[in-house]
Kinemage of the C-alpha trace (Angstrom):
@kinemage 1
@onewidth
@group {chain A} dominant
@subgroup {mainchain}
@vectorlist {calphas} color= white
{ca met a 1} P -0.003 0.044 0.002
{ca leu a 2} L 1.101 3.612 -0.959
{ca pro a 3} L 2.012 5.860 2.120
{ca ala a 4} L -0.736 8.195 0.629
{ca ser a 5} L -3.257 5.356 0.618
{ca leu a 6} L -2.267 4.306 4.239
{ca ser a 7} L -2.646 7.696 5.708
{ca arg a 8} L -5.869 7.882 4.039
{ca gln a 9} L -7.241 4.807 5.574
{ca ile a 10} L -5.912 5.623 9.007
{ca arg a 11} L -7.751 8.992 8.842
{ca leu a 12} L -11.007 7.249 8.119
{ca leu a 13} L -10.519 5.172 11.069
{ca glu a 14} L -9.759 7.843 13.364
{ca asp a 15} L -12.852 9.701 12.088
{ca arg a 16} L -15.036 6.716 12.511
{ca phe a 17} L -13.757 6.185 16.298
{ca glu a 18} L -13.899 9.760 16.753
{ca thr a 19} L -10.335 9.695 18.580
{ca arg a 20} L -6.541 9.780 17.501
{ca leu a 21} L -4.739 6.716 17.028
{ca phe a 22} L -1.310 8.205 16.094
{ca leu a 23} L 0.770 11.219 17.198
{ca arg a 24} L 2.616 12.726 14.502
{ca thr a 25} L 5.404 14.866 14.354
{ca thr a 26} L 7.934 15.995 11.474
{ca arg a 27} L 10.355 13.474 12.589
{ca asn a 28} L 8.273 10.494 14.063
{ca val a 29} L 4.883 8.421 14.380
{ca ala a 30} L 3.709 7.127 17.732
{ca leu a 31} L 0.539 5.382 18.868
{ca thr a 32} L -1.721 7.230 21.268
{ca glu a 33} L -3.161 5.505 24.247
{ca ala a 34} L -6.415 4.405 21.878
{ca gly a 35} L -3.961 3.311 19.331
{ca met a 36} L -2.014 0.933 21.899
{ca thr a 37} L -5.561 -0.518 23.255
{ca ile a 38} L -6.397 -1.986 19.895
{ca leu a 39} L -2.847 -2.786 18.629
{ca asp a 40} L -2.970 -6.565 19.692
{ca asp a 41} L -6.776 -6.920 18.067
{ca ala a 42} L -5.410 -5.326 15.250
{ca arg a 43} L -2.401 -7.704 14.845
{ca ala a 44} L -4.688 -10.519 15.434
{ca leu a 45} L -7.010 -9.371 12.802
{ca val a 46} L -4.220 -9.145 10.111
{ca ala a 47} L -3.040 -12.635 11.064
{ca gln a 48} L -6.377 -13.994 10.479
{ca ala a 49} L -6.646 -12.187 7.120
{ca asp a 50} L -3.375 -13.931 6.125
{ca arg a 51} L -4.782 -17.186 7.133
{ca phe a 52} L -8.058 -16.251 5.075
{ca glu a 53} L -5.838 -15.746 2.122
{ca gln a 54} L -3.866 -18.816 2.547
{ca arg a 55} L -6.899 -21.067 2.522
{ca ile a 56} L -8.578 -19.158 -0.301
{ca arg a 57} L -5.487 -19.651 -2.214
{ca ser a 58} L -5.036 -23.446 -1.634
{ca val a 59} L -8.749 -24.135 -2.271
{ca arg a 60} L -8.221 -22.236 -5.499
{ca arg a 61} L -5.374 -24.307 -6.239
{ca arg a 62} L -6.829 -27.494 -5.521
{ca glu a 63} L -9.469 -26.541 -8.200
{ca thr a 64} L -6.992 -25.466 -10.875
{ca ala a 65} L -3.963 -27.679 -9.909
{ca val a 66} L -1.637 -25.260 -11.328
{ca leu a 67} L 1.833 -25.218 -9.586
{ca lys a 68} L 3.892 -21.850 -10.127
{ca val a 69} L 7.679 -22.890 -10.327
{ca gly a 70} L 10.575 -20.470 -10.129
{ca ala a 71} L 13.930 -21.621 -11.183
{ca ile a 72} L 17.600 -20.026 -11.650
{ca asp a 73} L 19.459 -20.648 -15.209
{ca ser a 74} L 21.270 -23.483 -13.648
{ca ala a 75} L 17.993 -25.165 -12.431
{ca ala a 76} L 15.972 -24.302 -15.461
{ca ala a 77} L 18.698 -26.100 -17.751
{ca gly a 78} L 19.670 -28.872 -15.409
{ca leu a 79} L 17.098 -29.841 -13.065
{ca met a 80} L 13.728 -28.907 -14.393
{ca pro a 81} L 13.638 -31.103 -17.613
{ca gln a 82} L 14.317 -34.493 -15.640
{ca leu a 83} L 11.908 -33.323 -12.943
{ca leu a 84} L 8.959 -31.985 -14.965
{ca gln a 85} L 9.229 -35.427 -17.027
{ca leu a 86} L 9.143 -37.197 -13.951
{ca leu a 87} L 6.229 -35.314 -12.552
{ca arg a 88} L 4.102 -35.539 -15.680
{ca ala a 89} L 4.474 -39.392 -15.550
{ca arg a 90} L 3.020 -39.765 -12.072
{ca arg a 91} L 0.466 -36.606 -11.953
{ca pro a 92} L -0.284 -35.487 -15.332
{ca asp a 93} L -3.052 -33.516 -13.820
{ca ile a 94} L -0.801 -30.821 -12.274
{ca glu a 95} L 0.155 -27.878 -14.694
{ca ile a 96} L 3.440 -26.142 -14.153
{ca gln a 97} L 4.209 -22.627 -14.764
{ca leu a 98} L 7.680 -22.164 -15.067
{ca val a 99} L 9.516 -19.046 -14.425
{ca glu a 100} L 13.329 -18.691 -14.886
{ca gln a 101} L 14.775 -15.772 -12.961
{ca lys a 102} L 17.438 -15.181 -10.573
{ca thr a 103} L 17.567 -15.796 -6.862
{ca ile a 104} L 17.151 -11.976 -5.947
{ca his a 105} L 13.834 -11.779 -7.838
{ca leu a 106} L 12.323 -15.549 -6.992
{ca leu a 107} L 12.755 -15.194 -3.480
{ca pro a 108} L 10.402 -11.818 -3.083
{ca arg a 109} L 7.984 -13.812 -5.427
{ca ile a 110} L 7.820 -16.804 -2.820
{ca leu a 111} L 6.867 -14.136 -0.138
{ca ser a 112} L 4.139 -12.617 -2.251
{ca gly a 113} L 2.419 -15.757 -3.218
{ca ser a 114} L 3.213 -15.533 -6.957
{ca leu a 115} L 5.569 -18.528 -6.928
{ca asp a 116} L 4.786 -21.908 -4.952
{ca ile a 117} L 8.328 -22.978 -4.974
{ca ala a 118} L 11.571 -22.104 -6.352
{ca phe a 119} L 15.037 -23.597 -7.290
{ca cys a 120} L 17.453 -21.205 -6.128
{ca arg a 121} L 20.955 -20.529 -4.669
{ca pro a 122} L 20.146 -19.885 -0.880
{ca pro a 123} L 21.350 -16.727 0.086
{ca asp a 124} L 23.688 -15.815 3.019
{ca ile a 125} L 21.155 -14.126 5.144
{ca arg a 126} L 17.794 -16.060 4.943
{ca asp a 127} L 14.440 -14.577 5.364
{ca pro a 128} L 12.811 -16.773 8.304
{ca lys a 129} L 9.434 -16.754 6.409
{ca ile a 130} L 11.122 -18.775 3.657
{ca his a 131} L 12.015 -22.444 4.355
{ca phe a 132} L 15.204 -23.502 2.236
{ca gln a 133} L 16.051 -26.966 1.696
{ca thr a 134} L 19.372 -28.134 0.331
{ca leu a 135} L 19.304 -30.319 -2.769
{ca phe a 136} L 22.998 -30.969 -4.143
{ca phe a 137} L 26.124 -29.188 -5.056
{ca glu a 138} L 26.493 -28.982 -8.793
{ca thr a 139} L 29.831 -29.558 -10.583
{ca ala a 140} L 31.921 -26.800 -11.378
{ca met a 141} L 33.669 -26.609 -14.557
{ca val a 142} L 36.304 -24.386 -16.059
{ca ala a 143} L 35.127 -22.793 -19.607
{ca leu a 144} L 38.496 -22.028 -21.615
{ca pro a 145} L 39.577 -21.314 -25.006
{ca val a 146} L 40.382 -24.264 -27.284
{ca gly a 147} L 44.032 -24.006 -27.698
{ca his a 148} L 44.762 -22.531 -24.245
{ca ala a 149} L 47.636 -23.602 -22.400
{ca leu a 150} L 45.517 -25.558 -19.858
{ca ala a 151} L 43.183 -27.104 -22.479
{ca gly a 152} L 45.085 -30.503 -22.614
{ca tyr a 153} L 44.264 -30.963 -18.745
{ca ser a 154} L 41.514 -33.708 -18.145
{ca glu a 155} L 40.957 -31.742 -14.738
{ca leu a 156} L 42.182 -28.475 -13.135
{ca thr a 157} L 42.423 -27.065 -9.472
{ca val a 158} L 42.212 -23.618 -8.518
{ca asn a 159} L 46.162 -23.473 -8.423
{ca asp a 160} L 45.963 -23.994 -11.946
{ca leu a 161} L 44.015 -20.951 -12.540
{ca ala a 162} L 46.436 -18.708 -10.215
{ca asp a 163} L 47.575 -16.149 -13.351
{ca ala a 164} L 44.467 -16.753 -15.560
{ca pro a 165} L 42.186 -13.557 -16.119
{ca leu a 166} L 38.799 -14.092 -15.001
{ca ile a 167} L 35.286 -13.568 -16.132
{ca val a 168} L 32.874 -13.504 -13.205
{ca pro a 169} L 29.416 -12.680 -12.790
{ca asp a 170} L 28.158 -9.449 -11.357
{ca arg a 171} L 27.780 -9.599 -7.796
{ca arg a 172} L 24.757 -7.418 -7.543
{ca ser a 173} L 22.709 -9.862 -9.667
{ca arg a 174} L 24.515 -13.099 -9.032
{ca pro a 175} L 26.089 -12.588 -5.496
{ca his a 176} L 26.560 -16.597 -5.006
{ca ser a 177} L 28.196 -17.450 -8.330
{ca his a 178} L 30.414 -14.350 -7.613
{ca asp a 179} L 31.321 -15.038 -4.385
{ca leu a 180} L 32.028 -18.733 -5.538
{ca thr a 181} L 35.111 -17.581 -7.412
{ca ile a 182} L 36.463 -15.359 -5.192
{ca lys a 183} L 36.065 -17.856 -2.414
{ca leu a 184} L 37.836 -20.429 -4.163
{ca phe a 185} L 40.928 -18.250 -4.762
{ca thr a 186} L 40.859 -16.939 -1.434
{ca asp a 187} L 40.988 -20.243 0.643
{ca ala a 188} L 43.914 -21.390 -1.704
{ca gly a 189} L 45.701 -18.155 -0.715
{ca leu a 190} L 45.391 -16.694 -4.071
{ca thr a 191} L 43.774 -13.460 -5.517
{ca ala a 192} L 41.290 -13.618 -8.296
{ca arg a 193} L 42.515 -11.879 -11.449
{ca ile a 194} L 38.938 -10.316 -12.732
{ca ala a 195} L 39.266 -9.215 -16.347
{ca gln a 196} L 35.826 -8.599 -17.089
{ca ile a 197} L 32.204 -8.561 -15.208
{ca ala a 198} L 29.369 -9.962 -17.020
{ca glu a 199} L 25.983 -11.168 -15.939
{ca glu a 200} L 24.471 -13.921 -18.291
{ca lys a 201} L 26.036 -17.498 -18.532
{ca his a 202} L 25.899 -17.272 -22.671
{ca thr a 203} L 27.624 -13.910 -22.507
{ca ile a 204} L 30.342 -15.194 -20.178
{ca val a 205} L 31.051 -18.388 -22.555
{ca asn a 206} L 31.287 -16.259 -25.629
{ca leu a 207} L 33.463 -13.817 -23.888
{ca val a 208} L 35.787 -16.696 -23.022
{ca ala a 209} L 35.521 -17.842 -26.706
{ca thr a 210} L 37.234 -14.320 -27.700
{ca gly a 211} L 40.156 -15.043 -25.200
{ca thr a 212} L 38.857 -12.164 -22.637
{ca gly a 213} L 39.507 -14.689 -19.955
{ca leu a 214} L 38.544 -18.173 -18.290
{ca ala a 215} L 35.489 -18.738 -16.308
{ca ile a 216} L 34.210 -20.888 -13.624
{ca val a 217} L 30.769 -22.097 -14.358
{ca pro a 218} L 28.113 -24.974 -13.400
{ca arg a 219} L 28.353 -28.046 -15.475
{ca trp a 220} L 25.035 -27.191 -17.458
{ca ala a 221} L 26.785 -24.375 -19.151
{ca ser a 222} L 29.020 -26.775 -20.974
{ca arg a 223} L 25.597 -27.576 -23.053
{ca ile a 224} L 25.882 -24.052 -24.500
{ca ala a 225} L 27.269 -24.408 -27.824
{ca val a 226} L 29.753 -21.813 -28.628
{ca ala a 227} L 32.602 -22.481 -30.979
{ca gly a 228} L 36.134 -22.524 -29.663
{ca val a 229} L 35.311 -23.203 -25.985
{ca met a 230} L 36.045 -26.321 -24.026
{ca phe a 231} L 34.959 -27.318 -20.319
{ca val a 232} L 37.448 -29.007 -17.887
{ca pro a 233} L 36.175 -30.344 -14.607
{ca leu a 234} L 37.165 -27.868 -11.440
{ca val a 235} L 38.502 -30.615 -8.728
{ca leu a 236} L 37.999 -28.927 -5.229
{ca pro a 237} L 40.013 -30.057 -1.851
{ca glu a 238} L 38.209 -32.840 -0.283
{ca gly a 239} L 35.684 -31.892 2.139
{ca thr a 240} L 35.092 -28.354 0.523
{ca thr a 241} L 31.494 -27.177 0.593
{ca arg a 242} L 31.817 -23.459 0.566
{ca gly a 243} L 33.380 -23.115 -2.869
{ca lys a 244} L 30.460 -25.346 -4.377
{ca leu a 245} L 27.436 -24.255 -6.354
{ca ile a 246} L 24.543 -24.942 -3.990
{ca leu a 247} L 20.910 -25.900 -5.217
{ca ala a 248} L 18.271 -25.644 -2.759
{ca ala a 249} L 14.432 -25.543 -3.090
{ca ala a 250} L 12.479 -22.532 -1.531
{ca trp a 251} L 9.037 -22.281 -0.371
{ca ala a 252} L 6.970 -20.287 2.195
{ca arg a 253} L 7.304 -21.615 5.548
{ca gly a 254} L 4.354 -23.062 7.384
{ca thr a 255} L 2.216 -23.428 4.128
{ca arg a 256} L 0.515 -26.444 2.756
{ca asp a 257} L 0.348 -27.230 -1.042
{ca asp a 258} L -0.444 -30.762 -2.470
{ca gln a 259} L 0.964 -29.913 -5.708
{ca arg a 260} L 4.010 -28.629 -4.416
{ca asp a 261} L 4.569 -31.623 -1.913
{ca ala a 262} L 3.978 -34.025 -4.999
{ca leu a 263} L 6.873 -32.458 -6.916
{ca leu a 264} L 9.101 -32.614 -4.003
{ca ala a 265} L 8.144 -36.259 -3.230
{ca val a 266} L 9.298 -37.143 -6.917
{ca leu a 267} L 12.655 -34.724 -6.626
{ca asp a 268} L 13.211 -36.783 -3.310
{ca glu a 269} L 12.830 -40.237 -4.837
{ca asn a 270} L 15.029 -39.403 -7.964
{ca leu a 271} L 17.472 -36.898 -6.228
{ca gln a 272} L 20.453 -39.157 -6.632
{ca val a 273} L 20.183 -39.715 -10.284
{ca ile a 274} L 19.412 -36.301 -10.958
{ca glu a 275} L 22.549 -34.756 -8.792
{ca asp a 276} L 24.642 -37.304 -10.664
{ca ser a 277} L 23.913 -35.239 -13.949
{ca ala a 278} L 24.248 -32.034 -12.284
């Protein structure tokens, strides 16, 4: 609600009750004694309205059997094709609406109710209203030009990349992917040599083709057909997790959803098979 609309609604309440509910100054707003008296009841009404909304949404969803799913590019390319095929085989009555966006855009849509579940990178600071379930760690690959000095290796380590110029995602839009590269180098006692910031995986891989630098990407990116680019697995130290690509499922905490639970059940039963190809 816009501030002007909120102020108008408050004035209407004050006119109806014939008493002031708020004390307003140029610097702050505080509840009057009358306002404090109804505060607990007002909170209870808001909570009840939220419950009504959840129930209505639940009924409507059972009638339509539509599941609104959000996914980051990695999940949309690697996880969702297999998962949706498995779900359709079991529950052909469920219609899937798939939205591909970045994590920073998916999580607000979980809170607003416009998405029922999202497959994303869990942020370092997590909203307590969202439940995150870690699924697996994706395999990291190094994208490098064909003919590069490291192109003949069957696998690479971070130390192999010590002097290489790197192409990394913009931290504002892809904080996890950006930090992944930086943390890998920091943990190895190295400093990442950032040659170029780019946002989308297709752009990054094409920049690799031009010789701008190397890039650490999830394995699904190796399916992007760009001439002159090859992909080599990146081997991480045993037991390392902080430098891996975490994929998680996220949904509104405390909500019930039959379609979402059906999707999660199929995912749980086939998680190992899906993880092996991630």
